[in-house]
C-alpha positions in Angstrom: 196.4 -78.5 -148.4 198.5 -80.5 -150.3 195.5 -82.9 -150.7 197.6 -86.2 -151.2 196.5 -89.9 -149.9 199.5 -89.6 -147.7 198.8 -87.3 -146.2 195.8 -88.7 -144.6 196.9 -92.0 -143.6 197.0 -90.9 -140.7 193.2 -90.1 -139.9 190.5 -92.3 -137.5 188.9 -94.1 -139.4 185.3 -92.1 -138.1 186.8 -89.4 -140.1 187.2 -91.5 -143.0 185.5 -92.1 -146.0 186.1 -95.7 -148.0 188.6 -94.0 -150.1 190.8 -93.1 -147.0 190.3 -89.4 -147.2 188.2 -87.1 -144.7 185.3 -85.4 -147.6 184.7 -82.0 -144.7 188.0 -81.4 -144.8 188.4 -81.5 -148.7 185.2 -79.3 -149.0 186.5 -76.6 -146.6 190.0 -77.3 -148.6 187.7 -76.1 -151.5 185.9 -73.4 -150.0 188.7 -71.7 -148.7 190.3 -71.7 -151.8 187.2 -70.2 -153.6 187.3 -68.0 -151.1 190.8 -66.5 -151.5 189.7 -66.0 -154.9 187.4 -63.7 -153.9 189.9 -61.5 -152.0 192.1 -61.8 -154.6 190.4 -61.4 -157.4 190.1 -57.4 -156.1 193.9 -57.3 -156.6 193.9 -57.9 -160.0 191.2 -56.9 -161.1 191.8 -53.1 -159.8 194.2 -50.4 -160.3 198.2 -51.3 -159.7 197.2 -55.3 -159.0 199.2 -56.5 -156.7 201.0 -53.4 -155.8 198.5 -52.0 -154.0 199.3 -53.9 -151.3 202.6 -51.7 -150.6 200.6 -48.8 -150.7 198.5 -48.5 -147.4 195.2 -49.5 -146.8 192.5 -47.2 -148.4 193.1 -49.6 -151.6 191.8 -52.8 -149.8 189.6 -52.1 -147.4 186.1 -52.8 -148.6 183.6 -50.4 -148.3 186.3 -47.5 -149.6 185.1 -47.6 -152.9 181.0 -46.9 -151.3 182.4 -44.1 -149.5 184.0 -42.2 -152.9 180.9 -43.7 -154.9 177.4 -45.2 -153.2 176.4 -47.1 -155.6 174.4 -50.5 -155.6 177.5 -51.6 -157.4 180.3 -50.5 -154.8 177.9 -51.9 -152.2 178.0 -55.1 -153.9 181.5 -55.3 -154.3 181.6 -54.2 -150.0 179.7 -56.7 -149.1 181.3 -58.8 -151.0 184.7 -58.0 -149.9 184.1 -57.9 -146.0 182.4 -61.7 -146.3 185.1 -62.8 -147.8 188.2 -60.6 -146.5 190.8 -62.3 -144.4 188.1 -65.2 -143.7 189.2 -67.6 -145.9 192.5 -67.0 -145.7 192.2 -68.0 -141.8 190.0 -70.9 -142.9 193.1 -71.9 -145.3 196.0 -71.4 -142.7 193.7 -73.6 -140.0 193.2 -76.5 -142.6 197.4 -76.3 -143.3 197.6 -77.1 -139.4 195.5 -80.0 -139.7 196.7 -81.3 -142.2 200.1 -81.4 -140.3 198.2 -82.7 -137.1 197.5 -85.9 -140.4 200.7 -86.3 -141.7 202.5 -86.5 -138.2 199.8 -89.2 -137.2 200.7 -91.1 -140.0 204.6 -90.8 -139.6 204.1 -92.4 -135.7 201.7 -94.9 -136.7 204.5 -96.0 -139.3 207.2 -95.7 -136.8 208.7 -93.1 -139.0 210.8 -90.1 -137.7 209.3 -87.1 -137.1 209.5 -84.1 -138.5 212.5 -86.2 -140.4 211.2 -86.3 -144.4 208.6 -83.3 -143.5 211.8 -80.8 -143.5 212.1 -81.8 -147.0 208.3 -80.9 -148.0 208.3 -77.5 -145.8 211.1 -76.6 -148.2 209.7 -77.9 -151.5 206.5 -75.6 -150.2 209.0 -72.4 -149.4 210.4 -73.3 -153.0 207.4 -72.9 -154.9 205.9 -70.5 -152.7 208.9 -68.2 -154.0 208.3 -68.8 -157.7 204.8 -68.0 -157.1 205.7 -64.8 -155.3 208.2 -63.9 -158.1 206.1 -65.5 -161.5 202.2 -64.4 -160.5 201.7 -63.4 -157.2 202.5 -61.1 -154.5 200.8 -61.8 -152.2 201.4 -65.4 -151.9 201.0 -67.7 -149.0 202.9 -70.5 -149.4 206.0 -69.0 -148.1 205.0 -68.1 -144.8 203.6 -71.3 -144.2 206.8 -73.4 -144.9 208.3 -71.3 -142.2 205.5 -71.9 -139.7 205.2 -75.5 -140.8 208.6 -76.2 -139.4 208.6 -74.6 -135.6 205.0 -76.6 -136.2 206.3 -79.6 -136.8 208.9 -79.8 -134.2 206.1 -78.3 -131.3 204.4 -82.0 -132.3 206.8 -83.7 -130.7 206.5 -81.7 -127.5 203.9 -82.0 -124.5 200.3 -80.6 -125.1 201.5 -78.1 -122.1 204.2 -76.6 -124.5 201.7 -76.5 -127.1 199.0 -74.5 -125.4 201.3 -72.0 -123.9 203.0 -71.3 -127.5 199.9 -71.1 -129.4 198.5 -68.8 -126.7 201.0 -66.7 -126.5 201.6 -66.3 -130.1 198.0 -64.9 -130.6 198.0 -62.8 -127.6 201.2 -61.2 -129.0 199.6 -60.9 -132.1 196.1 -59.2 -131.1 198.3 -56.8 -129.1 200.5 -55.6 -132.2 197.4 -55.4 -134.5 195.4 -53.2 -132.0 199.0 -51.1 -131.4 199.3 -50.7 -135.2 195.8 -50.2 -135.7 195.3 -47.1 -132.7 198.5 -45.6 -134.3 196.8 -45.4 -137.9 193.5 -44.3 -136.1 195.6 -41.3 -134.5 197.2 -40.2 -137.5 194.3 -39.8 -139.3 196.1 -39.5 -142.6 194.9 -38.6 -146.3 193.6 -41.8 -147.7 196.1 -43.1 -150.4 196.4 -44.6 -153.6 198.7 -46.7 -156.3 201.4 -44.2 -157.8 200.4 -43.5 -161.2 203.6 -45.3 -162.3 202.9 -48.6 -160.4 198.8 -48.3 -162.3 200.8 -47.9 -165.7 203.3 -50.4 -165.0 200.6 -53.4 -164.6 198.0 -51.7 -167.3 200.6 -51.6 -170.1 204.2 -53.1 -168.8 205.8 -55.9 -169.7 205.7 -59.2 -168.1 209.5 -59.4 -166.8 209.0 -55.8 -166.0 206.1 -56.7 -163.2 208.6 -59.6 -162.3 211.2 -57.2 -161.7 209.0 -54.5 -159.8 208.1 -57.6 -157.3 211.6 -58.5 -156.9 212.7 -54.9 -156.0 209.4 -54.6 -153.8 210.4 -57.5 -151.9 210.6 -56.7 -148.5 207.5 -54.2 -148.7 205.9 -57.5 -150.3 206.5 -59.9 -148.2 205.4 -57.3 -144.6 202.1 -59.5 -144.2 203.8 -62.7 -143.6 206.0 -61.2 -140.7 203.4 -59.5 -139.1 201.3 -62.1 -138.8 203.2 -64.7 -138.1 201.7 -65.4 -134.5 198.2 -65.7 -136.3 199.3 -68.6 -138.6 201.5 -70.0 -135.8 197.9 -69.9 -133.8 195.9 -71.6 -136.3 198.1 -74.4 -137.4 198.0 -75.3 -133.7 194.3 -74.6 -133.4 193.9 -76.7 -136.7 195.8 -79.5 -135.0 193.5 -79.6 -131.8 190.3 -79.4 -133.8 191.9 -82.6 -135.8 192.3 -84.1 -132.6 189.4 -83.6 -131.0 187.6 -84.9 -133.9 186.1 -81.6 -135.5 185.9 -82.7 -139.1 184.4 -86.5 -138.3 181.3 -87.0 -139.4 179.9 -88.6 -135.7 178.2 -87.3 -133.2 181.2 -86.3 -131.4 182.2 -83.7 -134.3 179.0 -82.4 -135.3 178.5 -81.4 -131.8 181.8 -79.3 -132.1 181.3 -77.8 -135.1 177.9 -76.8 -133.8 179.6 -75.0 -131.0 182.3 -73.3 -133.5 179.4 -72.2 -135.9 177.5 -70.6 -132.5 180.6 -68.8 -131.7 182.2 -68.1 -134.4 179.3 -66.5 -136.4 177.8 -65.0 -133.1 181.0 -63.6 -132.6 182.2 -63.0 -135.8 179.6 -61.4 -137.8 178.3 -58.1 -135.6 182.3 -57.2 -134.9 183.2 -57.6 -138.8 180.0 -55.2 -139.3 181.6 -53.1 -137.1 185.1 -53.4 -138.0 184.5 -53.3 -141.5 181.9 -50.3 -141.5 184.4 -48.3 -139.3 187.0 -47.6 -142.5 190.5 -48.4 -143.7 192.1 -47.9 -140.7 190.5 -50.8 -138.9 191.7 -53.6 -141.9 194.1 -55.0 -139.9 191.2 -55.9 -137.1 188.9 -56.7 -139.7 191.5 -59.1 -141.6 193.7 -60.2 -139.1 191.5 -60.2 -135.9 188.0 -60.4 -136.1 188.2 -62.8 -139.6 189.6 -65.8 -137.9 186.8 -66.1 -135.9 184.2 -66.4 -138.8 186.5 -68.8 -140.0 186.0 -71.3 -137.0 182.1 -69.9 -137.9 182.5 -71.0 -141.3 183.3 -74.9 -140.3 180.8 -75.4 -138.5 178.4 -73.4 -140.8 179.6 -75.6 -143.8 179.5 -79.1 -141.9 175.9 -78.2 -141.0 175.1 -78.0 -144.8 177.0 -81.1 -145.6 174.9 -82.6 -142.7 172.0 -81.9 -144.4 172.9 -82.5 -147.9 173.9 -85.9 -149.4 177.1 -84.9 -150.2 177.2 -86.1 -154.0 175.2 -83.1 -155.8 177.5 -81.3 -158.4 178.3 -78.4 -156.3 179.7 -79.9 -153.6 181.6 -82.9 -155.9 183.2 -79.6 -157.9 184.1 -77.8 -154.5 185.7 -81.0 -152.7 187.6 -81.7 -155.7 189.3 -78.6 -156.0 189.7 -79.1 -152.5 191.4 -82.3 -153.3 193.8 -80.3 -155.2 193.9 -77.4 -153.5 197.8 -76.4 -153.9 197.0 -76.6 -157.6 194.0 -74.8 -157.3 195.5 -71.5 -155.2 198.4 -71.1 -157.7 196.2 -71.7 -160.9 193.5 -69.3 -159.9 196.2 -66.8 -159.5 197.7 -67.7 -162.7 194.6 -67.1 -164.9 194.0 -64.4 -163.4 197.2 -62.6 -164.2 196.9 -63.7 -167.5 193.1 -62.1 -167.9 193.7 -58.5 -166.3 197.6 -57.6 -166.7 198.4 -55.7 -169.4 200.6 -58.4 -171.5 197.5 -60.5 -171.4 193.8 -59.6 -171.5 194.2 -56.6 -170.0 190.8 -56.4 -168.3 191.7 -54.6 -165.8 192.4 -51.7 -167.6 190.0 -52.5 -170.3 187.2 -52.5 -167.8 188.1 -49.8 -165.6 185.4 -47.1 -166.7 182.6 -50.2 -166.6 181.4 -50.0 -163.0 181.9 -53.4 -161.0 180.0 -56.2 -161.5 182.3 -57.5 -164.1 184.7 -58.6 -161.0 182.0 -60.3 -159.5 181.1 -62.2 -162.6 185.1 -62.6 -163.5 185.3 -64.4 -159.5 182.3 -66.1 -160.7 183.6 -67.6 -164.0 187.5 -68.7 -162.4 185.4 -70.6 -159.4 183.1 -72.8 -162.3 186.0 -73.4 -164.2 188.6 -74.6 -161.4 186.0 -76.8 -160.2 184.9 -78.2 -163.4 188.8 -78.3 -164.1 189.4 -80.2 -160.9 186.8 -82.4 -161.5 187.7 -83.6 -164.7 191.6 -84.0 -163.9 190.7 -85.9 -161.1 189.2 -88.2 -163.8 192.1 -89.5 -164.8 195.3 -88.5 -162.0 194.2 -89.3 -158.3 196.4 -86.0 -157.9 196.6 -82.6 -159.2 199.7 -81.1 -161.5 201.5 -79.6 -158.2 200.6 -82.2 -155.7 202.4 -84.9 -158.1 205.4 -82.9 -158.6 205.6 -82.4 -155.3 205.0 -86.0 -154.6 207.5 -86.9 -157.0 210.1 -84.0 -155.8 210.5 -85.5 -152.3 210.5 -89.2 -153.4 213.6 -88.3 -154.9 215.0 -86.3 -151.7 214.0 -89.1 -149.3 
C-alpha cells in the first residue's frame, strides 16, 4: 500500500516494469483508493458525518434512502453505493498483504532479519492511523492494518501449512460471526435508526475541535469495525500473499490465467450475492459488506487485469490511476481531508447546505475529488519519486534504524 520502491524490489522479473515496479498492482491500488472514496463520500455528505458509524446500520445501508424516497436520484445512489460498499476496502486489504509479501521477499534476498525493522514500519502505520482517526476520519483503516500486518509478518516466517491453517480458521470464524450478528438483527426487526440531532448539528455547525473531541470521546464505538473484521483482514492479507507468490499480478500467461479464474469465480458468485444482500435491507449490511464484498474484490483483480490486457496501458485515465496507486497512502488520507473541509460545517459545509437538493451532488463530488487526486498524483510524481506521506515514512524509518 505504501507504494515505495524498496517495497517492490523483491518482485520477480516477469512481474516488474522497466522501473522495477509492478504495474498492475499500482493500478489496482489506485482503483482501490477511488473505490474507498466512493464509499466514504456518503458518510461525509450525510447527516452527522462519520458519527453515523455509531448509530446502527440504517444510515449506512445503500438502499435505505431508496426505500424512503423511490426516485431516480436515490436509485442511482443505491446502485453506486452497492457497487462500492466493502468491495474496494477488501481489495485494498488484499493488496496490502501482497505488498507485505514483496517486502518479505526483498528482505530475504538481502539476507536481512524479518520481521526486524518491519516492526517500525507497522508502528509508523499505527501512529499515522491514530492521527488520521483523531484529526480527520473515524472510519480509518490504517490502525487495523498495522496490527494485522505484525501478525502476518510473523506468519511469513512459519510454514505454508501453518499460514493456510490460520487463513481458513480466520475466515471461517469471521463468516460465523457475521452470520450470527445478521441473524440477530433480522430476528429483532427493530425500527430504522438515524443519527441523533445533536450529532447532526455538531458536524453541520460545530467547530473542528469539537468534532475531534467527539471522536476521542467515542473512540471504542468508532473503532468497532476493525475489531469485528479482524479475522477477515487476516484472511485477506494472507490471500494477497498467496496470490502474489502464485504470480497472479504478473504480465505473463500464468498471471493472466489466474486472473481469468479470479474474474469468473469472484464476479460469478459475488455479483448475484451482492444484489440479494443489498436488496434484503439494512439488517443484511454486514453480510454484504464483510462476506460478499471480498468475493467481488477478488473478481475485480481479474476484471481490471483483463481490461489492462486489452489496452496499451498508457492512456490518461490509466496513467492517473496508476500514479494515485504509487502514492496510495497519501491518496487515502488526502481524500478524507478534502471531504472533511468540503462537507463539514467548519469548512464549506456542503453537507448541510446541499441537504435539500437531492443526492446527485454527492456523485459529482466523488467524480471531482477523484479527478483532483489523479491529476495531483501525476503532477507530484513528475517532480518527486514518492508521495508526501510515503517520503515521510521513509525518512522516519531510516532514522529509526
